[in-house]
N, C-alpha and C positions, 0 to 999 in steps of 0.2 A: 526580388528574390522569389523563385519558385521552389516550393517544398512538396516532396512526395512522402506521405506517411504511410508505412506499411504496417497493417495490423488488422485486427478483427473488430467488427461491430459488437460491442458488449453491452449495448444499452438494455438488452433483455435480462441481464444478470442483475444482482443486487446493486445498490448505488455504487457506481464506479467512477472515481475521480479521473482515472486515465482516460476513459471514454469521453468524459465531460471535457477535458482539456482538448482532446482531439476535435471534438465537435465545435468548441468555442473558437479554436484556431480557424477551422474552415468557414465558420460563420462570420468572423471578423475580418478574415482575409480570403474572401471567396475567389478571387483571381489569382491568388498566390499559393494557396494550400490545397493539396488534392489528397483525399483519403482513398486508399486502395487496400482491398482485403475482403474477406467473407462478410457479407452483409452491406457492403458499400458499393459493390458493383454487380452487374449482371453475371451470374456464374456461368452462363453459356460461353462467354469469352474469357473466363478467368485463367490467369496464368501466374505461376510463382517465379517465372523467369524475368528478372527485372529489365534487361535490355528490350524485351518485347513490350513491357509496360511503357517504357520511355519512348519507344518507336510509335506507340499508339497515342500517347498523350503529350508528347513534346519533351524537350530537355528540361531538366531540373538542376537547380544549383545545389540543393541538399536532398539526400535520401535518408529519412528517419525511420529506423526499425524499432517498432514498439515491443515486439516479443518474438520468440522462436517457436511459433506454432504453425502448423500447416493448414491447409484448407479446411480440414475437418476439426480443427481446434486442438490437435494433439501435438504434444511437445516433439520437436524435430531438430536434428543437427543441421539440416539444410532446408530451412522453410522457404527462403528466399535466395534463389540461385542467380549466378551471373553478376553479382555485385562487384567482383574483382575485374569485370570487363568494362565498367563505366567510369567516367572522370569526375562525376559529382562527388562533393564531400559526403561522407557517410557517418551517421551518428546513431548509436544504439542507446535505447533506454532499458535499465534493468533495476528492479526493485530489490529482491532478495538475493544478493550476490552470493551469499552462503550456500545456495542451492544450485547444483549443476555448473559451478563456475568454470570448470575445465573446458566444457562445451562452449560457453560463451567467449572465453579467452581465445580459443582456437578460431572461433568464427570471426572475432574481431581482427585478429592478425592475418588470417587468410585472405580476407576481403578488404584489407587496408583502410580500416575505419580510422576517422580522424579523433573521435572522442567517444566516451560512454558517459551518459547522464544517469545519475541515481539520486533518490530522495534522501540518502543516508551518507553521513561523512565517511570518506575513504578510511579513515583511521580506525573504524569499527572492525575491519577485517585484516589489518596489517599483521596482527598476531598469528593469523592462519596462513595467509598468502604472501606475506612479506610486502615491502614497500611497493606502492603503486599496483598492488595486486598481481605482480609478475608480468605487467604489460610493458611493452617497449615504450621509450619516452615519446615516441611519435603519436601515441594514443593518449589523449588527455582524459583525466577524470574530472567530471563536473558535478558538484553537488548542487542540486536544485530541490530544496526541501518540499515536504508535502504541503498542500494547501487545502482549503475547504471550498466545497461547491456552494452555489447560492442557497441551496435548500438548508443549509445550516445557519440558523439564526435564533434568537431567543423568543421562542413561542410563549404566549401568555398562558402557561400552564401552572395549575396549582401544584405546589411542592408536596405530592402525596407520598413520595418515598424519601427516606432519609439517605440511603446509599443505593446507587445503581452501578452494576458492572455488566458490560455487554461484550461479547467476543469469545474467542476460543480459549478454553483452559481444560485441564485434566481433572476430572472428579475421581479418577482411579489411575494409578501408575501403569496399569495394564492397557489402558485405552490407546496410548500412542503406538504400542506394539501392534494393536489391532488395526489402527489407521495405516501404519506402515505396510502391514500385510495386504490390506485392501489396495494400497498403491502398487505393490508388486503384481497383484492379480491384474489390475487395469493395464499395467504396461506389458506384462508377460503374455497374458492369455488373449489380449486384444491385438496381438501381433505387431506391437510397436517396436519392440526390441527384445533381445534374448537377456537372460539373467546377468550374464558376465558384463555385457554392454551397460545394462542398467546400474550395476554397482560401480562401474568406472565413471559413468556420467555423474553419479552422486558424489564422487571423490571418496575412494575406499576408506581413508583415514577418518572420515566424518560419519560414516554409516553407523558405528556404535552409539555415538552421542545423538544421532538423529533418532535412533530407536528408543534409547533408554533415558534420555534427558528431557525434562519438561521445558518446552520453549517459553512458557509463561508461568514461572514459579510463583510470582507475586500474586497473580490472579488466582491460582489454585489455592494458595494459602488464605487469601481473603475469603474466598467462597467457603472453605472448610470452617472458618471461624465466624462467619456472619450468618450462614444459612439457618442455623438453629437458635439464633439470638432473638428473644421475645421483646427486648427493649429497643431494637433497631429494625425499621422497616426496610428490608433488603429486597432488592428487585434485580432479577437476572434473566436472560433468555439465551437459548441455544444460538450458536453462530450459523447463519444460513450456508456459509461457504459459497459455492458458485451455483446454487440452485436457480432453476429457471421456472418461469411461470408463477412467481410469487405475487400475492395480491398487494399492490402498493396502495391501494385506496381504502383498505380496511381501516376503519376509524378507531376501534377499540384495541390499542396497543398492548393492553394488559392481558388479553386473551389470545392475541395472534401468536401462532406457533413460532414464527420467526419475525424479527423486526427489520424491515428494509424501508428505504425511502423516507417519507415523512413520519411514519411510525417510529423509526429509529430515532429521529431527531426529537420527536415529542416526548419520547421516554426519557431521554437525557434531561430535557427541559423540566420534566415533572420531578426531578430529584434535587435534593439539597447538595449532594456530593456525587460526583462521577468518578469512578476509579478506572484509571487507564493503566498502562504498563509500558516499559521500554523493552520487554522480553529479556531473555538471558543474554542477548546480544548488546543490550543497553543502546538501542537505537531509537530515534524519535519517531514512533509510529503515528499513523493518522488519527487514532482515537484521541490522542491528547489534545490535537488541534480541534477536533470535533467537539469535545467536551467544553473547551474554552469558547469556541464559537457559538455554543448554545447558552452562554451566560450562566453556566453552572460551575460551581467550585470544583476544579479538577485536581485529583491526586494522581501521582505518578512517581516512579523511582527515576532519579535524575538520568537522562539520556546523554550520550556523547553529543557535543555540539550544542548544549542547551543554551550557553551564553549568546552564541551567534544567532540563535533563533529568538532571542529576546525573552527567554524564560527566566524568571527570578522567583526563587522560593519565598513564599509568604507574601508576595506582591501580586503575581498574576496566576500562580498555581501553588500547590503544596507538594513538596518532595517527601516521600515515605519509603519505608522498607519493612521488612517482616517485623523488625524489633519495635517499630514505633507506630505502624499504621493503625492499630486499634486504638491506641491512645489519642492519636490525632483525629481520628473519626469522632470520638467522644468529645474532645475538645472543641472541634468546629461545629458539631451539632449543637453545643451549648452556647456558642458565641456567634450568633446570627449575624450581627452587624459586621464583624470582621470577615466572616465567611462571604457575605454578599459583596464586600469591598473587593475581595480577591476575585470573585466571579466577574464583577464589572471590569476589573482591570484586565483579566484574561480575554474577555470579549473584545475590548479595545485593542489589545496586542494583536489579536487574529486579524481584525479588520484593518490594522495598519500595515501588517507585514506578510499575511498569509492567505489572501483571498485569491480565488482562481483568476480574476482579472489581472491582478498584479503577477501572478506566476506566469500567465500566458504572455505578458510583455516581457518578462525575463527570459522566457523561453525563445521568443523571437530574437532578442538581443544576442542570446547564446548561439543560435543558429548563424546569424550574421557574422559573428566573430570567427566562425570556422569555415566560411566559404573560401 
C-alpha cells in the first residue's frame, strides 16, 4: 500500500501531534508513505495539482489530506486540486469540525472522498449538523482518538505546584470579541477572502456563538477562583497558539513566556493536579491525555466518548464541573495517596491505549480498510 499525505511541515510550530504522526508514518514505512507539502519538498517544483504529483512520484493507493491550507499556510477552499480526477481512495483528516464545516463538506463531496477521520466522536456535532454531519452514506466518519507523543512521560520533577492549568481561556468576556476581530482582519485585509465569503465559511448561524460564547468556560472559572488563593500554589501560562521560533531548550519553565516541548511536559509533571477541559463542546481534548501521560492527577469535565477511551472517574482521572471543582481540588490535595493512585492509573491507561505508536498502527489499518 502506497500512501500520499498532503499537508504542511509543522515541526517549527509548538509541539504538534499531527506532524509527529506524519513523520512517524514516513519513518516506519519509508517505501510506502510519502509526505508532500510546504517544507517537505523543494518549492521550486511545488504544485497543488494532485495529478501532477502522482505523475512525478508514481501511483498511490490512498491520498490522505491533512488540512485545507495552501502553499502559504492560509486556509483555502481548494488547496489541493484535481482530486476528482484520480482513482486512489481519498481520506480527509479534520479536528475542529465545528469550524468551517460547510467548506469541508463541499470539498469531501466534490472530490469523492471515501472517509473523514477525526479525533472526536461524531455524536458531538449531531445536534448542529444532523446525523452523519450531513454527509452522504458513501463517506464514512472514522473516530481515531487523540494520542500522546513520546515526549510525554513522567519526568522526575518535584511537585512544586498544587494545581497547574495550561491552555487558552478568557480572562475577560471581551477578549474573544477581540480575537475574532483579529481573525476578520487577517482574512479580509490579507486578501484571502471578502467579508461575505468569510461569514458563510464560518456558517452564519454559528457566528454569534463564536463571538460571544466562551469555548472553555471551566478553565475561565477555575482561573478566576484560583489565581488569588493564597493557600493553593496555582500555576498557569499563556497559550502559545501557532507561534514560530519558540525556544524549546529553555530549562526554566517557570519563567518562560510560553510553554512548548519539554518545558510544557515538565510543568505538568511538577504539579500535584493538572486541570484539563472538554470545552463547551464536551470533546476529549489532547490536554486530558497529556496530563495523564505525565503521571499527574488529571481533572476534567466528562467528555463525550469517555468510556470508549478508558476514562473512569476516580480511577484514572477525576471528573469535575463548576459546582464541585474547588471542593475536589481541596480534597485531593489533602489525600495524597488517593491522588497518586489515580495519577498512576492514568499513566498506565495512556500507555496501554493512547500512545503514538499504537495510533500509527490503527491509522494504517484504517487506510487499508478503505483501499
